[in-house]
C-alpha positions as CSV (number, residue, x, y, z in Angstrom):
1,M,113.8,34.5,127.3
2,I,116.9,33.0,125.9
3,L,117.2,33.2,122.2
4,A,119.1,30.2,121.0
5,L,121.1,30.2,117.8
6,L,122.0,26.6,116.9
7,L,125.0,25.8,114.7
8,V,123.8,22.2,114.0
9,V,120.5,20.3,113.9
10,L,120.3,18.2,117.0
11,A,118.0,15.7,115.4
12,C,120.3,13.5,113.4
13,S,120.9,9.8,112.8
14,P,122.6,7.8,115.6
15,S,125.7,7.2,113.3
16,A,125.9,11.0,112.7
17,A,125.7,11.8,116.4
18,A,128.4,9.3,117.1
19,G,130.6,11.0,114.5
20,T,131.9,7.6,113.2
21,T,130.8,7.7,109.6
22,T,133.3,9.0,107.1
23,T,133.2,8.2,103.4
24,A,136.2,9.3,101.2
25,M,135.1,10.5,97.8
26,Q,135.9,13.1,95.1
27,P,133.6,16.0,94.1
28,A,132.1,16.0,90.7
29,E,133.3,18.6,88.2
30,T,129.9,20.2,88.3
31,C,130.1,21.0,92.0
32,L,130.0,24.6,93.0
33,R,133.4,25.8,93.9
34,R,132.7,29.5,94.6
35,C,129.8,31.3,96.4
36,G,130.0,35.1,95.8
37,D,133.5,36.0,96.6
38,I,134.3,32.9,98.7
39,E,136.2,30.0,97.3
40,I,134.9,26.5,98.5
41,P,137.8,24.0,98.7
42,Y,137.0,20.3,99.1
43,P,136.3,18.6,101.6
44,F,133.8,21.5,102.0
45,G,131.0,21.6,99.4
46,V,127.5,22.5,98.5
47,G,125.0,19.7,97.9
48,G,125.2,15.9,97.9
49,G,128.3,14.4,96.3
50,C,130.2,17.7,96.6
51,H,131.6,17.5,100.2
52,L,133.2,14.9,102.4
53,E,130.5,12.8,103.9
54,T,131.1,12.5,107.7
55,G,127.5,12.0,108.9
56,D,127.2,15.5,110.3
57,W,127.2,19.2,109.2
58,T,130.9,19.8,109.3
59,F,131.6,20.0,105.6
60,S,128.1,20.6,104.2
61,L,127.5,24.2,103.0
62,S,124.7,26.1,101.3
63,C,125.0,29.1,99.0
64,N,122.0,31.4,99.3
65,R,121.0,34.6,97.7
66,T,119.9,37.0,100.5
67,A,117.5,39.9,100.4
68,D,120.4,42.3,99.6
69,G,121.1,40.4,96.3
70,R,124.4,38.9,97.5
71,Q,125.3,35.3,97.4
72,R,126.3,34.2,100.9
73,L,127.7,30.9,102.2
74,Y,126.3,29.1,105.2
75,N,127.2,26.1,107.4
76,Y,123.6,25.2,108.4
77,Q,122.3,28.7,109.6
78,I,125.7,30.3,110.3
79,E,127.3,32.5,107.7
80,V,130.8,31.5,106.6
81,L,133.5,34.1,105.7
82,D,136.2,31.8,104.5
83,M,137.9,28.4,105.1
84,S,141.5,27.1,105.0
85,V,142.5,23.6,104.0
86,R,146.1,24.2,105.0
87,L,145.3,25.5,108.5
88,G,142.2,23.4,109.1
89,Q,140.1,26.4,110.0
90,L,136.7,27.9,109.2
91,R,135.9,31.6,109.9
92,I,132.2,32.2,110.6
93,Y,130.1,35.2,111.9
94,S,129.5,35.3,115.6
95,L,126.5,37.4,116.7
96,I,127.0,40.3,119.1
97,N,124.9,40.0,122.3
98,P,123.6,43.5,123.4
99,W,122.0,44.5,126.7
100,C,120.5,48.0,126.7
101,Y,118.9,50.6,129.0
102,N,115.4,51.6,128.0
103,G,114.8,55.3,128.6
104,T,111.0,54.9,128.2
105,T,110.7,52.2,130.9
106,G,113.6,53.4,133.0
107,A,115.0,49.9,133.2
108,M,117.2,47.5,131.4
109,N,115.6,45.5,128.5
110,G,115.4,41.8,128.8
111,Q,118.5,39.8,128.0
112,N,118.8,37.8,124.8
113,N,121.6,35.4,125.8
114,W,123.2,33.6,122.9
115,W,124.3,30.0,122.9
116,Y,126.1,27.9,120.3
117,D,126.1,24.1,120.2
118,M,128.6,22.4,117.9
119,S,128.7,19.1,119.7
120,I,127.8,16.9,116.8
121,T,130.2,18.5,114.4
122,N,134.0,18.3,114.2
123,F,134.4,22.1,114.9
124,R,136.2,23.4,117.9
125,I,136.7,27.1,118.9
126,N,140.3,28.2,118.4
127,D,141.4,29.4,121.8
128,A,144.6,31.1,120.5
129,L,142.9,33.3,117.9
130,N,139.6,34.2,119.7
131,R,138.8,36.2,122.8
132,F,135.7,36.7,124.9
133,T,135.0,40.5,124.6
134,V,132.8,42.8,126.6
135,V,132.2,46.4,125.6
136,G,130.4,49.0,127.7
137,C,130.5,50.7,131.1
138,N,129.6,49.0,134.4
139,S,129.3,45.8,132.3
140,L,130.1,42.3,133.5
141,A,129.3,39.3,131.3
142,Y,130.1,35.6,131.5
143,I,130.9,32.9,129.0
144,R,130.2,29.4,130.2
145,S,129.6,25.8,129.2
146,L,126.2,24.7,128.0
147,N,123.9,23.4,130.7
148,D,124.0,19.8,129.6
149,T,127.7,19.4,129.0
150,T,130.1,17.4,131.2
151,D,133.0,19.8,130.4
152,L,132.2,22.6,132.9
153,Y,133.8,26.0,132.7
154,M,133.0,29.6,133.3
155,T,134.9,32.9,133.0
156,G,133.9,36.5,133.0
157,C,135.1,39.9,131.8
158,M,134.2,43.4,133.3
159,A,134.4,46.8,131.5
160,M,134.2,50.0,133.6
161,C,134.6,53.6,132.7
162,P,134.4,56.6,135.1
163,G,133.7,58.9,132.1
164,V,134.0,59.3,128.4
165,S,137.4,61.1,128.8
166,R,138.9,57.8,130.2
167,L,138.1,55.9,127.0
168,E,141.0,55.3,124.6
169,N,140.9,54.0,121.0
170,G,142.6,50.7,120.5
171,S,142.8,49.9,124.2
172,C,140.8,46.9,125.6
173,A,142.2,46.6,129.1
174,G,139.1,47.1,131.2
175,V,138.2,50.7,130.6
176,G,135.2,50.6,128.2
177,C,136.4,47.2,126.9
178,C,137.6,44.0,128.3
179,Q,138.9,40.8,126.8
180,T,139.8,37.4,128.2
181,A,141.0,34.0,126.9
182,I,138.9,30.9,126.7
183,P,139.8,27.3,127.4
184,S,141.0,25.0,124.6
185,G,138.7,22.5,122.9
186,L,135.3,24.2,123.3
187,N,132.6,23.1,121.0
188,G,129.8,25.0,122.7
189,Y,129.2,28.0,125.0
190,Q,126.6,30.4,126.3
191,I,126.8,34.1,127.1
192,S,125.0,36.1,129.8
193,F,125.2,39.4,131.6
194,E,125.4,39.9,135.4
195,E,122.3,41.9,136.2
196,K,123.8,43.5,139.3
197,F,126.0,45.5,136.9
198,N,124.1,47.5,134.3
199,T,123.8,50.9,132.7
200,S,120.6,51.9,134.4
201,G,122.5,54.3,136.7
202,T,124.7,57.3,135.8
203,T,126.3,55.8,132.8
204,S,123.1,55.4,130.8
205,S,123.4,59.0,129.5
206,F,126.5,58.3,127.5
207,S,126.7,54.5,127.5
208,P,123.2,52.9,127.3
209,C,124.2,49.5,126.0
210,S,126.6,46.7,126.9
211,Y,127.9,44.1,124.4
212,A,129.3,40.7,124.8
213,V,130.7,38.4,122.1
214,L,133.2,35.7,121.4
215,L,135.3,37.0,118.4
216,E,138.5,36.7,116.4
217,A,140.9,39.0,118.3
218,A,142.8,40.1,115.2
219,S,139.6,41.4,113.6
220,F,138.7,43.6,116.5
221,D,139.9,47.2,117.1
222,F,138.2,49.0,120.0
223,R,136.8,52.4,119.3
224,T,135.5,54.8,121.9
225,T,132.3,55.3,119.9
226,Y,131.5,51.6,120.5
227,V,130.7,52.7,124.1
228,T,128.9,56.0,123.4
229,T,126.9,55.0,120.2
230,D,125.5,51.9,118.6
231,E,128.5,51.8,116.1
232,F,129.7,48.4,117.3
233,M,126.5,46.8,116.2
234,A,125.7,49.0,113.2
235,A,129.2,49.0,111.6
236,N,129.5,45.2,111.9
237,D,125.9,44.3,111.0
238,N,125.4,42.8,114.5
239,Q,128.1,40.2,113.9
240,V,131.9,39.7,114.0
241,P,134.3,37.0,112.8
242,L,135.0,33.9,114.9
243,V,137.7,31.2,114.1
244,L,136.8,27.5,114.3
245,D,139.2,24.5,113.9
246,W,138.0,21.4,112.0
247,A,139.1,17.8,111.6
248,I,138.2,14.6,109.8
249,G,136.2,12.1,111.8
250,N,137.1,10.9,115.3
251,R,140.0,8.6,114.6
252,T,143.7,9.0,114.8
253,C,145.9,8.9,111.7
254,Q,147.0,5.3,112.6
255,E,143.4,4.2,113.0
256,A,142.1,6.0,109.8
257,R,144.8,4.4,107.6
258,R,143.4,1.0,108.3
259,N,140.2,1.8,106.4
260,A,141.6,2.8,103.0
261,S,138.1,3.4,101.5
262,A,137.4,6.1,104.1
263,Y,140.9,7.6,104.5
264,A,140.7,11.2,103.5
265,C,144.4,11.9,102.6
266,V,144.0,10.6,99.1
267,S,146.6,12.7,97.2
268,V,150.1,11.3,96.5
269,N,152.6,13.3,98.4
270,S,150.3,14.0,101.3
271,E,150.5,13.0,104.9
272,C,148.2,12.7,107.9
273,V,148.4,14.8,111.1
274,D,146.5,14.0,114.3
275,S,144.2,16.7,115.6
276,K,145.9,19.0,118.1
277,Y,143.0,18.4,120.5
278,G,144.1,14.8,121.2
279,P,143.1,11.2,120.4
280,G,139.5,10.7,119.3
281,K,139.3,14.2,117.9
282,G,140.1,13.3,114.3
283,Y,142.9,14.2,111.9
284,L,143.9,16.6,109.1
285,C,145.8,16.0,105.8
286,N,148.8,18.1,104.7
287,C,150.8,18.1,101.5
288,S,154.3,16.7,102.1
289,A,157.3,19.0,102.3
290,G,158.0,20.5,98.9
291,Y,154.4,20.1,97.7
292,D,151.4,22.4,97.8
293,G,147.7,22.1,97.1
294,N,144.8,20.2,98.4
295,P,145.6,16.8,100.0
296,Y,142.0,15.7,100.0
297,L,141.9,15.6,96.2
298,L,143.5,13.0,94.0
299,D,146.7,14.5,92.7
300,G,145.9,17.6,94.7
301,C,149.4,18.0,96.1
302,Q,151.7,19.3,93.3
303,G,155.4,20.2,93.4
304,M,156.0,23.9,94.3
305,V,157.7,26.0,91.6
306,M,161.0,27.3,92.9
């Protein structure tokens, strides 16, 4: 059975699904600007009137106190690590997908293949900073497009290891660990293992589990114990960072400027930059050269102290 983890609620208004509704506004002074240790810069916000209204979930956050007593920040059901106005990025947690040999049954457990759907938000997976990663022995996993998408893609990665002695800390070149690049512009994907390659044979004694996950490459450092123990899951609480890009609406800068009431670059000394993903993928706001701050806030861009 496929266990689905949705990033967004698929039941939304027609205008939200179309991604055409953007209302420029300013957050109230009473809006929450920090959740636990995480700063919440506008256009992100918690609650109505505190985030940029775009008709979807892109900038809407919630701050929840979890069972361990910590305040944690979420975009719908996905935990957020941090966000950058300057870079137009959001870092979230991506769940690790395990597939393990069961010594009691003498067979592999059922697969719980993860899939993410961001199609009605303005998030896209950063292809330069993330890598599809497979950890294990005799492990082949695939990352592919969602079944109902028109943008078809699929790539795989295979990790082999003749024995524990061949594993090497910090090396992810196919022995115990494999990484591969992903296409640009993805806003959804699914992960699955190739059942013809599994640990039910000789490797089950020292490497009972395989793991597959899309993750931020810079935050991952392969350890040999990720293959021989459950440390990869346990040390990371079953999840690792993933970098998303975001943008405002679905218009170019030229188109957005025509509607002054909805134009998000409201600060003096700010400028508009079209999304790197092309026309129809929205825009970002930057402070002009010599200024720093938040271009989405009135007077948010201030002169830098030299």
